[in-house]
All heavy atoms as an XYZ file, in Angstrom:
966
protein
N      16.868      5.500    -22.397
C      15.578      5.261    -23.029
C      15.151      3.831    -22.711
O      15.980      2.940    -22.588
C      15.700      5.462    -24.536
C      14.364      5.767    -25.182
O      13.325      5.307    -24.669
O      14.365      6.465    -26.199
N      13.869      3.597    -22.594
C      13.385      2.238    -22.335
C      13.181      1.473    -23.633
O      13.007      0.260    -23.608
C      12.076      2.225    -21.517
C      12.318      2.747    -20.102
C      10.989      3.017    -22.192
N      13.200      2.160    -24.752
C      13.001      1.516    -26.045
C      14.322      1.391    -26.785
O      15.121      2.320    -26.808
C      11.996      2.299    -26.904
C      10.663      2.444    -26.244
C      10.260      3.660    -25.731
C       9.804      1.363    -26.116
C       9.032      3.796    -25.100
C       8.581      1.484    -25.491
C       8.194      2.701    -24.981
N      14.538      0.234    -27.385
C      15.753     -0.010    -28.158
C      15.779      0.917    -29.374
O      14.771      1.095    -30.046
C      15.793     -1.471    -28.623
C      17.079     -1.854    -29.293
C      18.257     -1.882    -28.336
O      18.087     -2.299    -27.190
O      19.347     -1.456    -28.761
N      16.937      1.507    -29.620
C      17.119      2.371    -30.788
C      18.449      2.014    -31.436
O      19.396      1.633    -30.767
C      17.126      3.836    -30.361
C      15.786      4.288    -29.829
C      15.758      5.776    -29.654
C      14.419      6.312    -29.272
N      13.738      5.670    -28.195
N      18.503      2.147    -32.711
C      19.739      1.940    -33.448
C      20.310      3.315    -33.781
O      19.716      4.061    -34.547
C      19.468      1.149    -34.736
C      18.956     -0.253    -34.490
C      19.939     -1.095    -33.703
O      21.145     -1.050    -33.942
N      19.435     -1.859    -32.747
N      21.449      3.627    -33.181
C      22.080      4.918    -33.395
C      23.520      4.721    -33.822
O      24.210      3.833    -33.325
C      22.055      5.747    -32.107
C      20.678      6.049    -31.518
C      20.832      6.674    -30.140
C      19.915      6.984    -32.432
N      23.966      5.566    -34.721
C      25.370      5.569    -35.118
C      26.064      6.649    -34.308
O      25.788      7.837    -34.495
C      25.480      5.924    -36.589
O      25.807      4.828    -37.355
N      26.922      6.231    -33.387
C      27.598      7.201    -32.538
C      29.080      6.879    -32.503
O      29.503      5.763    -32.773
C      27.021      7.197    -31.101
C      25.569      7.630    -31.095
C      27.155      5.835    -30.452
N      29.846      7.877    -32.124
C      31.285      7.686    -32.005
C      31.646      6.897    -30.758
O      30.812      6.617    -29.902
N      32.902      6.578    -30.639
C      33.365      5.756    -29.519
C      33.337      6.500    -28.184
O      33.376      5.870    -27.133
C      34.777      5.244    -29.796
O      35.665      6.335    -29.933
N      33.261      7.816    -28.200
C      33.233      8.590    -26.955
C      31.831      8.734    -26.398
O      31.651      9.240    -25.308
C      33.820      9.977    -27.189
C      35.317      9.944    -27.491
C      35.945     11.315    -27.436
N      35.807     11.848    -26.090
C      35.423     13.092    -25.835
N      35.142     13.925    -26.794
N      35.328     13.513    -24.594
N      30.826      8.319    -27.123
C      29.444      8.478    -26.690
C      28.932      7.156    -26.147
O      29.048      6.121    -26.788
C      28.555      8.967    -27.851
C      29.026     10.356    -28.295
C      27.091      8.981    -27.441
C      28.349     10.867    -29.529
N      28.392      7.211    -24.928
C      27.832      6.024    -24.289
C      26.332      6.237    -24.147
O      25.890      7.258    -23.628
C      28.451      5.794    -22.890
C      27.780      4.632    -22.185
C      29.943      5.575    -23.009
N      25.572      5.299    -24.645
C      24.114      5.359    -24.516
C      23.700      4.221    -23.604
O      24.094      3.074    -23.812
C      23.431      5.233    -25.885
C      23.832      6.412    -26.768
C      21.921      5.155    -25.723
C      23.379      6.294    -28.198
N      22.943      4.558    -22.563
C      22.449      3.525    -21.666
C      20.935      3.445    -21.798
O      20.282      4.417    -22.182
C      22.863      3.771    -20.205
C      22.281      5.081    -19.670
C      24.373      3.745    -20.063
C      22.460      5.271    -18.195
N      20.414      2.287    -21.492
C      18.967      2.080    -21.602
C      18.441      1.653    -20.250
O      18.924      0.698    -19.646
C      18.698      1.011    -22.645
C      17.275      0.987    -23.082
C      17.118      0.083    -24.271
N      15.995     -0.769    -23.996
C      15.844     -1.979    -24.432
N      16.755     -2.515    -25.188
N      14.786     -2.660    -24.147
N      17.448      2.372    -19.753
C      16.840      2.062    -18.469
C      15.582      2.874    -18.269
O      15.263      3.760    -19.058
N      14.893      2.576    -17.201
C      13.644      3.259    -16.862
C      13.949      4.339    -15.837
O      14.314      4.039    -14.702
C      12.654      2.237    -16.300
C      11.316      2.827    -15.925
O      11.185      4.074    -15.864
O      10.388      2.045    -15.677
N      13.808      5.598    -16.212
C      14.183      6.689    -15.331
C      13.281      6.818    -14.111
O      13.611      7.536    -13.173
C      14.268      8.016    -16.087
C      12.951      8.693    -16.332
C      13.109     10.052    -16.974
O      12.575     10.274    -18.026
N      13.819     10.962    -16.372
N      12.181      6.095    -14.075
C      11.303      6.134    -12.902
C      11.683      5.068    -11.878
O      11.129      5.032    -10.786
C       9.844      5.935    -13.321
O       9.614      4.591    -13.730
N      12.647      4.208    -12.210
C      12.985      3.049    -11.387
C      14.466      3.075    -11.005
O      15.325      2.813    -11.846
C      12.660      1.779    -12.185
C      12.966      0.501    -11.448
O      13.487      0.547    -10.311
O      12.694     -0.571    -12.016
N      14.770      3.378     -9.729
C      16.175      3.437     -9.315
C      16.940      2.139     -9.575
O      18.118      2.170     -9.930
C      16.100      3.735     -7.815
C      14.759      4.344     -7.606
C      13.857      3.728     -8.645
N      16.287      0.980     -9.422
C      16.968     -0.296     -9.673
C      17.309     -0.457    -11.152
O      18.385     -0.943    -11.499
C      16.108     -1.472     -9.198
C      15.954     -1.490     -7.682
O      16.860     -0.997     -6.977
O      14.918     -1.989     -7.206
N      16.397     -0.054    -12.025
C      16.655     -0.111    -13.460
C      17.831      0.792    -13.827
O      18.697      0.411    -14.619
C      15.410      0.306    -14.245
O      15.676      0.387    -15.625
N      17.879      1.974    -13.233
C      18.993      2.888    -13.500
C      20.308      2.308    -12.987
O      21.332      2.391    -13.671
C      18.728      4.251    -12.860
C      17.618      5.072    -13.509
C      17.301      6.296    -12.660
C      17.989      5.475    -14.921
N      20.283      1.698    -11.808
C      21.505      1.096    -11.264
C      22.010     -0.019    -12.175
O      23.217     -0.122    -12.431
C      21.244      0.569     -9.850
N      21.098     -0.856    -12.676
C      21.508     -1.925    -13.598
C      22.078     -1.335    -14.888
O      23.084     -1.806    -15.413
C      20.322     -2.845    -13.914
C      19.968     -3.805    -12.797
C      18.945     -4.837    -13.233
N      17.720     -4.283    -13.773
C      16.664     -3.892    -13.054
N      16.706     -3.993    -11.731
N      15.595     -3.415    -13.637
N      21.431     -0.288    -15.408
C      21.890      0.330    -16.657
C      23.270      0.963    -16.487
O      24.069      0.970    -17.422
C      20.883      1.376    -17.122
N      23.549      1.462    -15.301
C      24.822      2.142    -15.050
C      25.958      1.194    -14.683
O      27.123      1.598    -14.692
C      24.644      3.169    -13.931
C      23.787      4.369    -14.285
C      23.435      5.152    -13.035
C      24.472      5.248    -15.309
N      25.630     -0.050    -14.365
C      26.661     -1.007    -13.957
C      27.721     -1.111    -15.043
O      27.425     -1.373    -16.205
C      26.034     -2.368    -13.676
N      28.944     -0.864    -14.664
C      30.051     -0.967    -15.603
C      30.248      0.242    -16.498
O      31.173      0.264    -17.304
N      29.380      1.244    -16.392
C      29.529      2.443    -17.226
C      30.599      3.363    -16.656
O      30.790      3.425    -15.447
C      28.214      3.234    -17.266
S      26.986      2.551    -18.362
N      31.256      4.092    -17.527
C      32.207      5.098    -17.043
C      31.443      6.275    -16.442
O      30.213      6.343    -16.528
C      32.919      5.525    -18.331
C      31.878      5.330    -19.386
C      31.107      4.103    -18.975
N      32.177      7.195    -15.870
C      31.552      8.452    -15.431
C      31.352      9.312    -16.676
O      32.023      9.128    -17.683
C      32.436      9.103    -14.386
C      32.455      8.223    -13.112
C      33.398      8.752    -12.096
N      33.049     10.102    -11.727
C      32.745     10.495    -10.503
N      32.761      9.641     -9.532
N      32.456     11.751    -10.239
N      30.433     10.237    -16.587
C      30.012     10.999    -17.759
C      30.434     12.460    -17.674
O      30.430     13.054    -16.605
C      28.493     10.929    -17.912
C      27.972      9.534    -18.077
C      27.413      8.849    -17.007
C      28.054      8.884    -19.294
C      26.940      7.561    -17.152
C      27.578      7.591    -19.461
C      27.024      6.923    -18.375
N      30.758     13.040    -18.829
C      31.032     14.475    -18.943
C      29.728     15.265    -19.070
O      29.649     16.405    -18.639
C      31.887     14.771    -20.184
C      33.250     14.117    -20.111
O      33.931     14.272    -19.078
O      33.631     13.447    -21.084
N      28.738     14.662    -19.712
C      27.459     15.313    -19.976
C      26.348     14.268    -19.877
O      26.458     13.190    -20.453
C      27.448     15.927    -21.380
C      26.113     16.477    -21.889
C      25.673     17.695    -21.081
C      26.208     16.814    -23.373
N      25.306     14.621    -19.139
C      24.096     13.803    -19.077
C      22.947     14.693    -19.499
O      22.779     15.794    -18.968
C      23.859     13.242    -17.659
C      25.001     12.301    -17.273
C      22.500     12.538    -17.586
C      24.966     11.825    -15.829
N      22.155     14.229    -20.463
C      20.983     14.973    -20.937
C      19.747     14.180    -20.565
O      19.563     13.057    -21.029
C      21.033     15.202    -22.462
C      19.785     15.947    -22.924
C      22.296     15.959    -22.851
N      18.917     14.755    -19.703
C      17.648     14.133    -19.341
C      16.611     14.586    -20.360
O      16.105     15.697    -20.302
C      17.220     14.536    -17.933
C      15.916     13.879    -17.504
O      15.054     13.608    -18.378
O      15.731     13.656    -16.306
N      16.334     13.717    -21.307
C      15.293     13.951    -22.306
C      14.356     12.752    -22.252
O      14.052     12.132    -23.248
C      15.908     14.108    -23.699
C      14.869     14.493    -24.742
O      13.789     14.971    -24.364
O      15.142     14.297    -25.939
N      13.932     12.423    -21.030
C      13.088     11.250    -20.811
C      11.629     11.547    -21.051
O      11.265     12.276    -21.978
N      10.804     11.038    -20.166
C       9.354     11.157    -20.365
C       8.776     12.461    -19.818
O       7.593     12.709    -19.930
C       8.633      9.953    -19.759
C       8.841      9.817    -18.258
O       9.296     10.772    -17.603
O       8.524      8.732    -17.731
N       9.597     13.298    -19.193
C       9.233     14.632    -18.711
C       8.303     14.617    -17.504
O       7.767     15.662    -17.135
C       8.642     15.498    -19.831
C       9.454     15.514    -21.075
N      10.796     15.801    -21.069
C       9.137     15.234    -22.355
C      11.260     15.716    -22.305
N      10.278     15.361    -23.098
N       8.101     13.464    -16.878
C       7.282     13.377    -15.665
C       8.158     13.772    -14.486
O       9.243     13.225    -14.286
C       6.688     11.972    -15.494
C       5.713     11.702    -16.655
C       6.003     11.816    -14.146
C       5.194     10.286    -16.727
N       7.677     14.742    -13.703
C       8.478     15.330    -12.636
C       9.117     14.324    -11.700
O      10.321     14.385    -11.431
N       8.348     13.385    -11.185
C       8.903     12.425    -10.231
C       9.973     11.551    -10.879
O      10.939     11.153    -10.224
C       7.797     11.558     -9.625
O       7.140     10.808    -10.630
N       9.851     11.281    -12.172
C      10.856     10.485    -12.876
C      12.152     11.286    -13.062
O      13.250     10.733    -12.965
C      10.334     10.028    -14.232
C       9.115      9.169    -14.131
N       8.457      8.707    -15.248
C       8.414      8.687    -13.069
C       7.417      7.986    -14.873
N       7.377      7.968    -13.555
N      12.015     12.570    -13.314
C      13.184     13.443    -13.467
C      13.945     13.517    -12.145
O      15.174     13.435    -12.114
C      12.766     14.841    -13.952
C      12.217     14.747    -15.382
C      13.914     15.840    -13.854
C      11.489     15.988    -15.857
N      13.203     13.632    -11.040
C      13.820     13.693     -9.715
C      14.553     12.382     -9.421
O      15.688     12.385     -8.933
C      12.759     14.007     -8.637
C      13.328     13.876     -7.245
C      12.180     15.409     -8.850
N      13.921     11.245     -9.732
C      14.542      9.933     -9.516
C      15.807      9.791    -10.347
O      16.854      9.347     -9.852
C      13.553      8.806     -9.861
O      12.429      8.901     -8.991
C      14.182      7.436     -9.732
N      15.735     10.170    -11.615
C      16.901     10.058    -12.501
C      18.040     10.949    -12.021
O      19.200     10.528    -11.999
C      16.511     10.409    -13.935
N      17.730     12.166    -11.617
C      18.775     13.077    -11.145
C      19.467     12.502     -9.913
O      20.693     12.538     -9.813
C      18.197     14.461    -10.840
C      19.246     15.461    -10.480
C      19.985     16.099    -11.466
C      19.529     15.751     -9.153
C      20.982     17.015    -11.137
C      20.511     16.658     -8.816
C      21.244     17.294     -9.804
N      18.680     11.941     -8.993
C      19.255     11.357     -7.776
C      20.233     10.228     -8.119
O      21.264     10.064     -7.460
C      18.147     10.849     -6.860
N      19.925      9.466     -9.153
C      20.782      8.339     -9.537
C      21.956      8.761    -10.415
O      23.038      8.188    -10.315
C      19.951      7.288    -10.278
N      21.763      9.755    -11.267
C      22.748     10.051    -12.306
C      23.733     11.166    -11.981
O      24.864     11.145    -12.466
C      22.026     10.380    -13.611
C      21.175      9.259    -14.202
C      20.374      9.765    -15.393
C      22.039      8.080    -14.587
N      23.338     12.149    -11.186
C      24.225     13.291    -10.945
C      25.559     12.832    -10.347
O      26.615     13.352    -10.699
C      23.561     14.330    -10.039
C      24.384     15.576     -9.866
C      24.475     16.516    -10.878
C      25.078     15.809     -8.687
C      25.246     17.666    -10.727
C      25.850     16.957     -8.523
C      25.929     17.884     -9.537
N      25.510     11.851     -9.481
C      26.741     11.338     -8.867
C      27.674     10.706     -9.898
O      28.871     10.569     -9.649
C      26.400     10.323     -7.777
N      27.140     10.325    -11.055
C      27.954      9.687    -12.105
C      28.652     10.687    -13.009
O      29.403     10.306    -13.906
C      27.071      8.767    -12.962
C      26.433      7.624    -12.181
C      27.461      6.717    -11.513
N      28.353      6.103    -12.460
C      28.303      4.848    -12.856
N      27.407      4.042    -12.344
N      29.154      4.384    -13.736
N      28.425     11.991    -12.777
C      29.136     13.019    -13.547
C      30.564     13.161    -13.047
O      30.827     13.061    -11.845
C      28.462     14.384    -13.369
C      27.287     14.746    -14.236
C      26.756     16.115    -13.830
C      27.631     14.722    -15.706
N      31.477     13.430    -13.963
C      32.835     13.787    -13.563
C      32.800     15.189    -12.958
O      31.898     15.980    -13.284
C      33.814     13.756    -14.770
C      33.913     12.373    -15.369
C      33.444     14.787    -15.817
N      33.746     15.522    -12.077
C      33.831     16.904    -11.605
C      33.957     17.852    -12.801
O      34.714     17.594    -13.735
C      35.097     16.904    -10.751
C      35.208     15.487    -10.271
C      34.732     14.654    -11.448
N      33.154     18.905    -12.806
C      33.132     19.846    -13.923
C      32.185     19.437    -15.032
O      32.022     20.167    -16.007
N      31.523     18.277    -14.896
C      30.564     17.821    -15.902
C      29.238     18.554    -15.801
O      28.963     19.262    -14.830
N      28.410     18.386    -16.823
C      27.115     19.060    -16.880
C      25.968     18.063    -16.953
O      26.070     17.022    -17.615
C      27.035     19.983    -18.109
C      27.778     21.261    -17.941
C      29.121     21.354    -18.289
C      27.149     22.381    -17.426
C      29.817     22.529    -18.132
C      27.839     23.569    -17.266
C      29.180     23.644    -17.617
N      24.878     18.436    -16.286
C      23.630     17.672    -16.309
C      22.572     18.602    -16.882
O      22.377     19.711    -16.375
C      23.247     17.258    -14.889
C      22.177     16.209    -14.808
C      22.501     14.882    -14.561
C      20.838     16.524    -14.968
C      21.528     13.898    -14.467
C      19.857     15.558    -14.886
C      20.204     14.240    -14.626
O      19.239     13.274    -14.542
N      21.908     18.201    -17.949
C      20.889     19.021    -18.600
C      19.517     18.403    -18.388
O      19.341     17.198    -18.559
C      21.174     19.134    -20.097
N      18.571     19.237    -18.000
C      17.165     18.836    -17.935
C      16.423     19.760    -18.883
O      16.487     20.976    -18.750
C      16.584     18.965    -16.514
C      17.397     18.154    -15.515
C      15.117     18.525    -16.508
C      17.003     18.386    -14.059
N      15.728     19.149    -19.854
C      15.039     19.975    -20.841
C      13.527     19.765    -20.774
O      13.054     18.921    -20.034
C      15.613     19.734    -22.227
C      15.713     18.280    -22.630
C      14.525     17.832    -23.422
O      14.360     18.266    -24.558
O      13.746     17.039    -22.893
N      12.803     20.568    -21.525
C      11.338     20.565    -21.534
C      10.753     20.834    -20.150
O       9.793     20.199    -19.720
C      10.785     19.259    -22.120
C      11.026     19.143    -23.618
O      11.168     20.208    -24.270
O      11.083     18.033    -24.140
N      11.342     21.810    -19.449
C      10.893     22.148    -18.095
C       9.460     22.680    -18.045
O       8.835     22.668    -16.993
C      11.834     23.179    -17.469
C      13.213     22.657    -17.091
C      14.104     23.806    -16.664
C      13.110     21.624    -15.992
N       8.931     23.107    -19.174
C       7.566     23.635    -19.183
C       6.551     22.572    -18.777
O       5.440     22.887    -18.344
C       7.214     24.241    -20.552
C       7.136     23.253    -21.690
C       8.480     22.888    -22.305
O       9.536     23.287    -21.832
N       8.433     22.101    -23.366
N       6.923     21.287    -18.864
C       5.994     20.233    -18.455
C       5.747     20.254    -16.946
O       4.796     19.639    -16.475
C       6.498     18.837    -18.873
O       7.756     18.587    -18.249
C       6.631     18.743    -20.385
N       6.567     20.975    -16.181
C       6.360     21.091    -14.735
C       5.043     21.792    -14.413
O       4.547     21.691    -13.295
C       7.525     21.841    -14.097
N       4.470     22.474    -15.384
C       3.194     23.166    -15.186
C       2.012     22.374    -15.741
O       0.871     22.821    -15.667
C       3.231     24.546    -15.856
C       4.379     25.407    -15.387
C       5.444     25.691    -16.231
C       4.403     25.928    -14.100
C       6.505     26.479    -15.806
C       5.458     26.713    -13.665
C       6.503     26.984    -14.521
O       7.549     27.760    -14.096
N       2.286     21.227    -16.309
C       1.256     20.445    -17.005
C       0.833     19.250    -16.154
O       1.641     18.355    -15.887
C       1.827     19.966    -18.346
C       0.811     19.296    -19.239
O      -0.193     18.749    -18.731
O       1.033     19.294    -20.474
N      -0.442     19.185    -15.751
C      -0.914     18.060    -14.926
C      -0.721     16.693    -15.597
O      -0.570     15.681    -14.904
C      -2.400     18.357    -14.724
C      -2.540     19.818    -14.939
C      -1.482     20.187    -15.951
N      -0.700     16.643    -16.921
C      -0.481     15.372    -17.619
C       0.912     14.797    -17.351
O       1.149     13.619    -17.604
C      -0.672     15.535    -19.135
C      -2.121     15.779    -19.511
O      -3.023     15.432    -18.723
O      -2.350     16.326    -20.615
N       1.819     15.632    -16.854
C       3.186     15.208    -16.554
C       3.481     15.283    -15.050
O       4.631     15.333    -14.646
C       4.195     16.065    -17.325
C       4.128     15.840    -18.814
C       3.314     16.632    -19.622
C       4.869     14.829    -19.407
C       3.240     16.417    -20.990
C       4.808     14.607    -20.774
C       3.994     15.402    -21.551
O       3.924     15.179    -22.907
N       2.441     15.302    -14.243
C       2.626     15.389    -12.800
C       2.907     16.798    -12.323
O       3.318     17.006    -11.187
N       2.678     17.770    -13.185
C       2.935     19.162    -12.851
C       1.697     19.879    -12.375
O       0.650     19.278    -12.140
N       1.824     21.181    -12.231
C       0.721     22.019    -11.787
C       1.173     23.459    -11.713
O       2.194     23.838    -12.307
N       0.451     24.259    -10.963
C       0.819     25.675    -10.843
C       2.229     25.837    -10.257
O       2.769     24.921     -9.630
C      -0.226     26.242     -9.882
C      -1.307     25.231     -9.798
C      -0.724     23.916    -10.170
N       2.795     27.015    -10.454
C       4.115     27.304     -9.884
C       4.125     26.914     -8.415
O       3.167     27.167     -7.687
C       4.444     28.783    -10.051
N       5.197     26.255     -7.989
C       5.319     25.823     -6.601
C       4.867     24.392     -6.344
O       4.987     23.900     -5.230
N       4.370     23.711     -7.386
C       3.944     22.322     -7.226
C       5.157     21.462     -6.886
O       6.172     21.490     -7.590
C       3.264     21.806     -8.509
O       2.114     22.611     -8.780
C       2.841     20.348     -8.370
N       5.044     20.697     -5.815
C       6.141     19.820     -5.381
C       6.298     18.632     -6.328
O       5.354     18.230     -6.997
C       5.878     19.316     -3.958
C       5.981     20.395     -2.907
C       7.380     20.994     -2.814
O       8.369     20.241     -2.851
O       7.469     22.235     -2.715
N       7.505     18.077     -6.373
C       7.771     16.870     -7.142
C       8.010     17.081     -8.621
O       8.152     16.122     -9.368
N       8.081     18.328     -9.051
C       8.316     18.618    -10.463
C       9.808     18.874    -10.696
O      10.585     19.047     -9.756
C       7.536     19.869    -10.917
O       8.075     21.016    -10.242
C       6.045     19.740    -10.622
N      10.186     18.915    -11.965
C      11.571     19.242    -12.299
C      11.925     20.648    -11.822
O      13.038     20.884    -11.354
C      11.797     19.120    -13.804
N      10.984     21.586    -11.900
C      11.279     22.944    -11.448
C      11.404     23.006     -9.934
O      12.218     23.778     -9.412
C      10.216     23.925    -11.949
C      10.381     24.293    -13.419
C       9.245     25.171    -13.902
C      11.714     24.980    -13.666
N      10.653     22.184     -9.212
C      10.829     22.116     -7.762
C      12.236     21.596     -7.441
O      12.899     22.096     -6.525
C       9.762     21.231     -7.129
N      12.701     20.605     -8.201
C      14.068     20.099     -8.037
C      15.068     21.221     -8.283
O      15.999     21.417     -7.493
C      14.323     18.937     -9.006
C      15.772     18.475     -9.132
C      16.294     17.904     -7.820
C      15.917     17.467    -10.265
N      14.892     21.975     -9.364
C      15.820     23.058     -9.694
C      15.840     24.102     -8.581
O      16.909     24.576     -8.176
C      15.464     23.691    -11.057
C      16.259     24.959    -11.307
C      15.686     22.675    -12.180
N      14.672     24.447     -8.061
C      14.620     25.425     -6.960
C      15.360     24.903     -5.732
O      16.075     25.650     -5.058
C      13.172     25.768     -6.633
C      12.510     26.591     -7.724
C      11.036     26.814     -7.448
C      10.375     27.542     -8.597
N       8.930     27.736     -8.378
N      15.223     23.603     -5.441
C      15.969     23.003     -4.328
C      17.474     23.065     -4.593
O      18.264     23.309     -3.678
C      15.538     21.553     -4.098
C      14.145     21.438     -3.500
O      13.609     22.441     -2.970
O      13.583     20.323     -3.569
N      17.869     22.827     -5.842
C      19.291     22.877     -6.190
C      19.851     24.288     -6.047
O      21.006     24.464     -5.640
C      19.514     22.352     -7.610
C      19.191     20.878     -7.821
C      19.330     20.512     -9.304
C      20.050     19.981     -6.960
N      19.047     25.289     -6.360
C      19.479     26.684     -6.167
C      19.712     26.949     -4.687
O      20.700     27.587     -4.303
C      18.463     27.667     -6.773
C      18.482     27.560     -8.301
C      18.751     29.104     -6.316
C      17.352     28.299     -8.994
N      18.813     26.428     -3.827
C      19.024     26.558     -2.384
C      20.325     25.881     -1.970
O      21.122     26.447     -1.222
C      17.861     25.937     -1.602
C      16.593     26.782     -1.665
O      16.696     28.000     -1.946
O      15.510     26.222     -1.431
N      20.557     24.652     -2.459
C      21.777     23.927     -2.118
C      23.020     24.698     -2.565
O      24.013     24.778     -1.831
C      21.777     22.534     -2.757
C      20.792     21.580     -2.141
C      20.812     20.209     -2.788
O      21.868     19.810     -3.344
O      19.781     19.519     -2.729
N      22.955     25.263     -3.758
C      24.083     26.032     -4.291
C      24.392     27.225     -3.386
O      25.540     27.470     -3.022
C      23.769     26.509     -5.709
C      24.755     27.486     -6.352
C      26.101     26.821     -6.574
C      24.198     28.001     -7.664
N      23.365     27.952     -2.998
C      23.565     29.166     -2.213
C      23.852     28.906     -0.741
O      24.527     29.704     -0.094
C      22.358     30.094     -2.369
C      22.363     30.759     -3.718
O      23.194     31.611     -3.990
N      21.462     30.352     -4.587
N      23.354     27.800     -0.225
C      23.612     27.463      1.173
C      24.877     26.638      1.351
O      25.350     26.452      2.468
C      22.410     26.701      1.761
C      21.114     27.503      1.883
C      19.963     26.591      2.265
C      21.289     28.627      2.902
N      25.406     26.120      0.238
C      26.603     25.295      0.315
C      26.337     23.929      0.926
O      27.228     23.310      1.497
N      25.105     23.461      0.812
C      24.743     22.159      1.369
C      24.369     21.216      0.232
O      24.121     21.635     -0.892
C      23.526     22.280      2.301
O      22.411     22.812      1.552
C      23.805     23.200      3.472
N      24.331     19.953      0.540
C      23.854     18.993     -0.455
C      24.890     18.665     -1.493
O      26.080     18.563     -1.226
N      24.440     18.533     -2.721
C      25.287     18.072     -3.823
C      26.322     19.124     -4.221
O      26.088     20.314     -4.047
C      24.395     17.707     -5.015
C      23.572     16.444     -4.739
C      22.425     16.348     -5.696
N      21.327     17.168     -5.227
C      20.104     16.701     -4.954
N      19.826     15.447     -5.123
N      19.166     17.503     -4.518
N      27.441     18.674     -4.783
C      28.512     19.600     -5.178
C      28.182     20.301     -6.496
O      28.598     19.872     -7.567
C      29.734     18.687     -5.312
C      29.160     17.352     -5.684
C      27.823     17.276     -4.979
N      27.444     21.381     -6.411
C      27.012     22.121     -7.594
C      27.838     23.394     -7.706
O      27.959     24.155     -6.750
C      25.511     22.458     -7.498
C      24.701     21.166     -7.467
C      25.084     23.364     -8.648
C      23.254     21.374     -7.116
N      28.417     23.608     -8.885
C      29.215     24.807     -9.133
C      28.334     25.937     -9.646
O      28.424     27.066     -9.167
C      30.334     24.515    -10.124
N      27.495     25.644    -10.661
C      26.636     26.663    -11.258
C      25.355     26.024    -11.766
O      25.298     24.821    -12.033
C      27.310     27.371    -12.462
O      27.584     26.408    -13.476
C      28.583     28.077    -12.068
N      24.366     26.875    -11.920
C      23.117     26.508    -12.595
C      22.874     27.567    -13.660
O      22.979     28.763    -13.385
C      21.936     26.515    -11.624
C      21.870     25.340    -10.673
C      21.350     25.778     -9.324
C      20.963     24.287    -11.251
N      22.559     27.115    -14.857
C      22.243     28.025    -15.961
C      20.817     27.716    -16.387
O      20.538     26.596    -16.823
C      23.199     27.803    -17.141
C      24.640     27.953    -16.763
N      25.298     29.152    -16.804
C      25.547     27.034    -16.327
C      26.547     28.977    -16.411
N      26.722     27.703    -16.118
N      19.939     28.689    -16.259
C      18.532     28.463    -16.586
C      18.149     29.235    -17.841
O      18.507     30.406    -18.012
C      17.648     28.908    -15.422
N      17.445     28.538    -18.715
C      16.947     29.091    -19.974
C      15.496     28.660    -20.101
O      15.054     27.732    -19.415
C      17.758     28.541    -21.155
C      19.241     28.750    -21.007
C      20.036     27.777    -20.404
C      19.842     29.920    -21.452
C      21.403     27.970    -20.251
C      21.211     30.118    -21.306
C      21.983     29.143    -20.700
O      23.321     29.337    -20.549
N      14.720     29.278    -20.983
C      13.344     28.807    -21.168
C      13.333     27.314    -21.528
O      13.918     26.899    -22.533
C      12.814     29.667    -22.311
C      13.623     30.933    -22.233
C      15.002     30.467    -21.815
N      12.735     26.511    -20.672
C      12.598     25.086    -20.926
C      13.828     24.242    -20.666
O      13.812     23.037    -20.891
N      14.925     24.829    -20.193
C      16.178     24.098    -20.037
C      16.959     24.610    -18.835
O      17.017     25.814    -18.590
C      17.041     24.282    -21.296
C      18.470     23.759    -21.267
C      18.496     22.239    -21.279
C      19.258     24.317    -22.448
N      17.574     23.687    -18.107
C      18.533     24.068    -17.071
C      19.779     23.209    -17.257
O      19.691     22.023    -17.597
C      17.960     23.928    -15.644
C      17.705     22.484    -15.271
C      18.875     24.567    -14.619
N      20.953     23.841    -17.105
C      22.240     23.146    -17.121
C      22.829     23.259    -15.722
O      22.965     24.368    -15.192
C      23.194     23.776    -18.133
C      22.767     23.725    -19.587
C      23.742     24.517    -20.450
C      22.662     22.292    -20.070
N      23.170     22.117    -15.150
C      23.706     22.072    -13.799
C      25.149     21.592    -13.906
O      25.411     20.490    -14.397
C      22.880     21.112    -12.917
C      21.415     21.525    -12.951
C      23.427     21.063    -11.493
C      20.455     20.382    -12.846
N      26.076     22.424    -13.464
C      27.489     22.056    -13.531
C      27.925     21.497    -12.186
O      27.722     22.112    -11.131
C      28.348     23.281    -13.858
C      29.827     22.953    -13.930
C      30.701     24.180    -14.141
O      30.199     25.310    -14.055
O      31.917     23.985    -14.376
N      28.519     20.319    -12.227
C      29.071     19.713    -11.006
C      30.362     20.428    -10.656
O      31.169     20.750    -11.531
C      29.323     18.224    -11.235
C      29.713     17.493     -9.965
C      29.721     16.005    -10.209
C      29.914     15.249     -8.927
N      29.857     13.794     -9.175
N      30.556     20.665     -9.390
C      31.750     21.379     -8.939
C      33.007     20.675     -9.443
O      33.155     19.466     -9.281
C      31.776     21.452     -7.425
O      33.002     22.011     -6.995
N      33.925     21.438    -10.037
C      35.174     20.826    -10.489
C      36.052     20.404     -9.309
O      36.985     19.638     -9.487
C      35.848     21.918    -11.323
C      35.170     23.174    -10.973
C      33.826     22.833    -10.429
N      35.731     20.866     -8.120
C      36.504     20.531     -6.934
C      35.954     19.309     -6.208
O      36.530     18.868     -5.218
C      36.527     21.718     -5.962
C      37.068     23.035     -6.554
C      36.948     24.153     -5.539
C      38.492     22.844     -7.012
N      34.834     18.757     -6.676
C      34.231     17.622     -5.983
C      35.056     16.369     -6.184
O      35.699     16.187     -7.227
C      32.804     17.396     -6.473
O      32.791     17.063     -7.842
N      35.046     15.544     -5.193
C      35.757     14.263     -5.290
C      34.916     13.317     -6.130
O      34.711     13.551     -7.305
C      36.033     13.708     -3.902
N      34.394     12.288     -5.545
C      33.602     11.310     -6.316
C      32.111     11.517     -6.128
O      31.326     10.802     -6.706
C      33.992      9.899     -5.907
O      33.696      9.720     -4.533
N      31.703     12.472     -5.322
C      30.269     12.654     -5.051
C      29.553     13.321     -6.189
O      30.084     13.983     -6.999
C      30.076     13.467     -3.781
């Protein structure tokens, strides 16, 4: 999140603060952070920002970890950089590309994708090394 929040969390939960639209901000926020079991993208829901965040954060998942993108319905909303089905640069366009990567065996080490209304869970291959 780009805004400071006061949260009571356990010692196993790491909260980072950065701008999901800015790769440099994400790199600074991740400096010194451990790898993650679960990443939940509940940012500003702008397609290009979701794509940028995924590019920076998916590699930080442990093998077998999950990456969640929620509020996917904004991919159809022009106020969030979305549009009709098939609009490039949206979170759903990213998910469709990931499905291609999964089935072609190319790109990122993805084990499974679970799609629900407004939500996708992407599991990193448990066999992946550090990628």
